C-alpha positions as CSV (number, residue, x, y, z in Angstrom):
1,X,-17.6,-5.4,-49.4
2,X,-14.1,-5.4,-48.0
3,X,-14.9,-2.4,-45.8
4,X,-18.0,-4.1,-44.4
5,X,-16.0,-7.3,-43.6
6,X,-13.3,-5.1,-42.0
7,X,-15.7,-3.4,-39.7
8,X,-17.6,-6.6,-39.0
9,X,-14.3,-8.3,-38.0
10,X,-13.3,-5.3,-36.0
11,X,-16.6,-5.1,-34.0
12,X,-17.4,-8.8,-33.7
13,X,-15.4,-9.3,-30.5
14,X,-17.3,-6.4,-28.9
15,X,-20.7,-8.0,-29.6
16,X,-19.2,-11.3,-28.5
17,X,-18.6,-9.7,-25.1
18,X,-22.2,-8.7,-25.0
19,X,-23.2,-12.3,-25.8
20,X,-20.8,-13.4,-23.0
21,X,-22.7,-11.2,-20.6
22,X,-26.0,-12.7,-21.8
23,X,-24.8,-16.2,-21.3
24,X,-23.3,-15.4,-17.9
25,X,-26.7,-14.1,-16.7
26,X,-28.4,-17.3,-17.9
27,X,-26.3,-19.5,-15.7
28,X,-28.3,-21.2,-12.8
29,X,-26.2,-19.6,-10.0
30,X,-26.4,-16.0,-11.4
31,X,-28.5,-13.6,-9.4
32,X,-30.2,-10.6,-10.9
33,X,-29.0,-8.4,-8.1
34,X,-25.4,-9.1,-9.2
35,X,-26.3,-7.5,-12.6
36,X,-27.5,-4.4,-10.9
37,X,-24.4,-4.1,-8.8
38,X,-22.1,-4.5,-11.8
39,X,-24.1,-2.1,-13.9
40,X,-24.0,0.6,-11.2
41,X,-20.2,0.0,-10.8
42,X,-19.6,0.5,-14.6
43,X,-21.7,3.6,-14.7
44,X,-20.2,5.1,-11.6
45,X,-16.4,4.2,-11.9
46,X,-14.8,2.9,-15.1
47,X,-16.9,4.9,-17.7
48,X,-16.6,8.2,-15.9
49,X,-12.9,7.6,-15.4
50,X,-12.5,7.0,-19.1
51,X,-14.4,10.2,-20.0
52,X,-12.6,12.4,-17.4
53,X,-9.2,11.1,-18.6
54,X,-10.1,11.7,-22.2
55,X,-11.6,15.2,-21.8
56,X,-8.8,16.3,-19.5
57,X,-6.6,16.3,-22.6
58,X,-9.2,18.4,-24.5
59,X,-6.7,21.1,-25.4
60,X,-4.6,18.5,-27.2
61,X,-7.5,16.9,-29.0
62,X,-8.8,18.0,-32.4
63,X,-11.5,20.6,-32.3
64,X,-15.1,19.5,-32.7
65,X,-17.6,21.0,-35.1
66,X,-20.6,21.8,-32.9
67,X,-23.0,21.5,-35.8
68,X,-22.9,17.8,-35.2
69,X,-25.5,18.5,-32.5
70,X,-27.9,19.9,-35.2
71,X,-27.3,16.8,-37.3
72,X,-27.8,14.3,-34.5
73,X,-30.7,15.9,-32.5
74,X,-32.3,17.2,-35.7
75,X,-32.5,13.6,-36.8
76,X,-33.9,12.6,-33.4
77,X,-36.7,15.2,-33.7
78,X,-37.6,14.1,-37.3
79,X,-37.6,10.4,-36.6
80,X,-39.5,10.9,-33.3
81,X,-42.3,12.6,-35.2
82,X,-42.2,9.8,-37.8
83,X,-42.4,7.2,-35.0
84,X,-45.5,8.9,-33.5
85,X,-47.2,8.7,-36.9
86,X,-46.3,5.1,-37.4
87,X,-47.5,4.2,-33.8
88,X,-50.8,5.9,-34.4
89,X,-51.5,4.6,-38.0
90,X,-50.0,1.1,-37.7
91,X,-50.8,0.2,-34.1
92,X,-53.5,2.6,-33.0
93,X,-51.6,3.7,-29.9
94,X,-52.7,6.5,-27.7
95,X,-50.5,9.6,-27.2
96,X,-48.5,8.1,-24.3
97,X,-47.9,4.9,-26.2
98,X,-46.9,6.9,-29.3
99,X,-44.4,8.9,-27.3
100,X,-42.6,5.8,-25.9
101,X,-42.8,4.0,-29.2
102,X,-41.2,7.0,-31.0
103,X,-38.5,7.4,-28.3
104,X,-37.4,3.8,-29.0
105,X,-36.6,4.8,-32.5
106,X,-34.2,7.6,-31.5
107,X,-32.7,6.8,-28.1
108,X,-29.4,4.9,-28.8
109,X,-27.3,2.9,-26.4
110,X,-24.7,5.7,-26.7
111,X,-22.9,5.2,-23.4
112,X,-22.4,1.4,-23.1
113,X,-22.0,0.8,-26.9
114,X,-21.2,4.2,-28.4
115,X,-18.1,5.0,-26.4
116,X,-16.3,1.7,-26.8
117,X,-17.3,1.2,-30.5
118,X,-16.4,4.7,-31.5
119,X,-13.0,4.4,-29.8
120,X,-12.3,1.1,-31.5
121,X,-13.8,1.8,-35.0
122,X,-13.0,5.5,-35.4
123,X,-10.2,6.0,-33.0
124,X,-9.7,8.1,-29.8
125,X,-10.1,11.3,-31.9
126,X,-13.8,10.5,-32.3
127,X,-14.5,10.5,-28.6
128,X,-14.8,14.3,-28.2
129,X,-17.6,14.3,-30.8
130,X,-19.3,11.4,-28.9
131,X,-18.8,13.2,-25.6
132,X,-20.5,16.3,-26.9
133,X,-23.5,14.3,-27.9
134,X,-23.6,12.5,-24.6
135,X,-23.7,15.8,-22.7
136,X,-27.0,16.7,-24.3
137,X,-28.4,13.3,-25.2
138,X,-30.2,12.2,-22.0
139,X,-31.4,15.7,-21.2
140,X,-32.7,16.4,-24.7
141,X,-34.4,13.0,-25.3
142,X,-35.8,12.5,-21.8
143,X,-37.2,16.1,-22.0
144,X,-38.7,15.3,-25.4
145,X,-40.4,12.2,-24.2
146,X,-41.6,13.9,-21.0
147,X,-43.1,16.9,-22.9
148,X,-44.7,14.5,-25.5
149,X,-46.3,12.4,-22.7
150,X,-47.4,15.3,-20.6
151,X,-49.0,17.0,-23.7
152,X,-50.8,13.7,-24.6
153,X,-52.1,13.4,-21.0
154,X,-53.0,16.9,-20.1
155,X,-52.7,19.1,-23.3
156,X,-50.1,21.2,-21.5
157,X,-46.5,21.1,-20.4
158,X,-45.5,20.0,-16.9
159,X,-42.6,22.1,-15.5
160,X,-42.4,19.7,-12.5
161,X,-41.8,16.8,-14.9
162,X,-39.1,18.7,-16.8
163,X,-37.5,19.8,-13.6
164,X,-37.3,16.2,-12.4
165,X,-35.7,15.2,-15.7
166,X,-33.2,18.0,-15.4
167,X,-32.2,17.1,-11.9
168,X,-31.8,13.4,-12.9
169,X,-29.6,14.2,-15.9
170,X,-27.3,16.6,-14.0
171,X,-26.8,14.0,-11.2
172,X,-25.8,11.4,-13.8
173,X,-22.1,10.4,-13.3
174,X,-21.5,10.2,-17.0
175,X,-22.6,13.8,-17.5
176,X,-20.6,14.9,-14.4
177,X,-17.5,13.2,-15.7
178,X,-17.7,14.9,-19.1
179,X,-18.2,18.3,-17.5
180,X,-15.4,17.7,-15.0
181,X,-13.0,16.5,-17.7
182,X,-13.9,19.3,-20.0
183,X,-13.3,21.9,-17.2
184,X,-9.9,20.3,-16.6
185,X,-9.0,20.3,-20.3
186,X,-10.0,23.9,-20.9
187,X,-8.1,25.1,-17.9
188,X,-5.1,23.0,-19.0
189,X,-4.6,21.7,-15.5
190,X,-2.2,18.7,-15.6
191,X,-3.3,15.8,-13.5
192,X,-0.8,14.4,-11.1
193,X,0.9,11.3,-12.5
194,X,-0.7,8.8,-10.0
195,X,-4.2,10.2,-10.7
196,X,-3.6,10.1,-14.5
197,X,-2.4,6.4,-14.2
198,X,-5.4,5.4,-12.1
199,X,-7.9,7.0,-14.6
200,X,-6.1,5.4,-17.5
201,X,-6.2,2.0,-15.9
202,X,-9.9,2.3,-15.1
203,X,-10.7,3.6,-18.6
204,X,-8.9,0.6,-20.1
205,X,-11.5,-1.8,-18.6
206,X,-14.5,0.5,-19.2
207,X,-15.2,-0.7,-22.8
208,X,-15.1,-4.5,-22.2
209,X,-17.0,-4.2,-18.9
210,X,-19.7,-2.0,-20.5
211,X,-20.3,-4.5,-23.2
212,X,-20.6,-7.4,-20.7
213,X,-23.1,-5.3,-18.8
214,X,-25.2,-4.8,-22.0
215,X,-25.5,-8.6,-22.3
216,X,-26.3,-9.0,-18.6
217,X,-29.1,-6.5,-19.0
218,X,-30.5,-8.1,-22.1
219,X,-30.9,-11.4,-20.3
220,X,-33.8,-9.8,-18.4
221,X,-35.9,-9.2,-21.5
222,X,-37.7,-11.5,-23.9
223,X,-38.7,-10.9,-27.6
224,X,-42.2,-12.5,-27.8
225,X,-44.4,-9.9,-26.1
226,X,-45.1,-7.0,-28.5
227,X,-43.0,-8.6,-31.2
228,X,-44.6,-6.7,-34.2
229,X,-44.1,-3.4,-32.4
230,X,-40.6,-4.3,-31.3
231,X,-39.6,-5.2,-34.9
232,X,-41.0,-1.9,-36.1
233,X,-39.1,0.1,-33.5
234,X,-35.9,-1.9,-34.4
235,X,-36.3,-1.1,-38.1
236,X,-36.8,2.6,-37.4
237,X,-33.8,2.7,-35.0
238,X,-31.3,0.7,-37.1
239,X,-32.3,1.8,-40.6
240,X,-34.2,5.1,-40.5
241,X,-32.4,7.1,-37.9
242,X,-28.9,6.5,-39.2
243,X,-30.1,7.4,-42.7
244,X,-31.7,10.7,-41.6
245,X,-28.7,11.8,-39.5
246,X,-26.4,10.9,-42.4
247,X,-28.4,13.1,-44.8
248,X,-28.4,16.0,-42.3
249,X,-24.7,15.6,-41.6
250,X,-24.0,15.8,-45.4
251,X,-26.3,18.7,-45.8
252,X,-24.5,20.6,-43.1
253,X,-21.1,19.8,-44.6
254,X,-19.8,18.2,-41.4
255,X,-16.1,17.2,-41.4
256,X,-15.6,13.4,-41.9
257,X,-14.9,12.6,-38.3
258,X,-17.9,14.4,-36.9
259,X,-20.1,12.9,-39.6
260,X,-18.9,9.3,-39.0
261,X,-19.3,9.8,-35.2
262,X,-22.9,11.0,-35.3
263,X,-24.0,8.5,-37.9
264,X,-22.4,5.7,-35.8
265,X,-24.3,6.9,-32.7
266,X,-27.5,7.0,-34.7
267,X,-27.0,3.4,-35.9
268,X,-26.7,1.9,-32.5
269,X,-29.3,-0.3,-30.8
270,X,-32.2,1.0,-28.6
271,X,-31.0,2.3,-25.3
272,X,-32.1,0.7,-22.0
273,X,-33.3,4.1,-20.8
274,X,-36.3,3.7,-23.1
275,X,-37.4,0.7,-21.1
276,X,-37.1,2.9,-18.0
277,X,-39.4,5.5,-19.6
278,X,-41.9,2.7,-20.7
279,X,-41.9,1.5,-17.1
280,X,-42.3,5.0,-15.7
281,X,-45.4,5.6,-17.9
282,X,-46.6,2.0,-17.7
283,X,-46.9,1.4,-21.4
284,X,-45.3,-0.8,-24.1
285,X,-42.8,-2.5,-21.7
286,X,-43.0,-5.8,-23.7
287,X,-42.5,-4.0,-27.0
288,X,-39.6,-2.0,-25.8
289,X,-38.0,-5.0,-24.2
290,X,-38.4,-6.9,-27.5
291,X,-36.7,-4.0,-29.4
292,X,-33.8,-3.9,-26.9
293,X,-32.9,-7.5,-27.6
294,X,-33.6,-7.5,-31.4
295,X,-31.8,-4.2,-32.1
296,X,-28.7,-5.2,-30.1
297,X,-28.5,-8.5,-32.0
298,X,-29.1,-7.0,-35.4
299,X,-26.8,-4.0,-34.8
300,X,-23.9,-6.5,-34.9
301,X,-24.6,-6.5,-38.7
302,X,-26.1,-3.1,-39.4
303,X,-23.6,-0.9,-37.5
304,X,-20.6,-2.3,-39.4
305,X,-22.6,-1.9,-42.6
306,X,-23.3,1.7,-41.9
307,X,-19.7,2.4,-41.1
308,X,-18.6,0.7,-44.3
309,X,-21.2,2.6,-46.4
310,X,-20.0,5.9,-45.0
311,X,-16.4,5.1,-46.0
312,X,-17.6,4.1,-49.5
313,X,-20.1,6.9,-50.2
314,X,-19.4,9.6,-47.5
């Protein structure tokens, strides 16, 4: 109980920043276009700066057990399959709807929430593990959703669709920042002091700004449309996925830091990218929007609980 209260107290200000963003976006003078500008800025400048600065010190950071990728993405594959079954049995969705529904249960808000929460709750030494997941996260899960949808539509794979996904991922500033920082770290190139200080300063504001952006984005979505499906997706995302990744991490014998990091990422709320997928395939937009709001609000309780349980039983 003490551990849960500790993590709840530790993370409460972060979710309050998200609530602040939501309230800000509800003010009469706020324009939706401002949210888009701020979101693009955070993704293009402070978050990449934070990741480049972190990964440029890679040679001085603790090594990462790459088996964490098996634990995290293995859980994604298993829970995705479960999500498709639930979508078909409980809601009688077609193959495209099943794919989007299932993606909501495995695609976490790893960039905007995962990076700042991991840094605060687990310490900077957890960020290499988080960064390793981020490198493969968008590519793996977007490809999984694309293959699933294309198979449902045509009974075959679309290499054009996968190629489009690959190009989009490799042009993502977050992925480029991780790859650039990793290259600097492995080469042991020392950044000039002014560059290092600028990156450190931008990285310092990345976490708070990212959380405000989460709230700004959530203000666009409601919870009434597709509520039953949204609640089900939320339950799968916040309860089932962290449990599955935890079991896999224990079965693989991951070191504590890697285990805590991947379970933390699995416990986070539904990522906004799922709404983009739903919009792209024109299905379940209301249900996904509902799950975005519900899972972000409930994760303020469930994520500290998962962290505390790991400390008690891990």
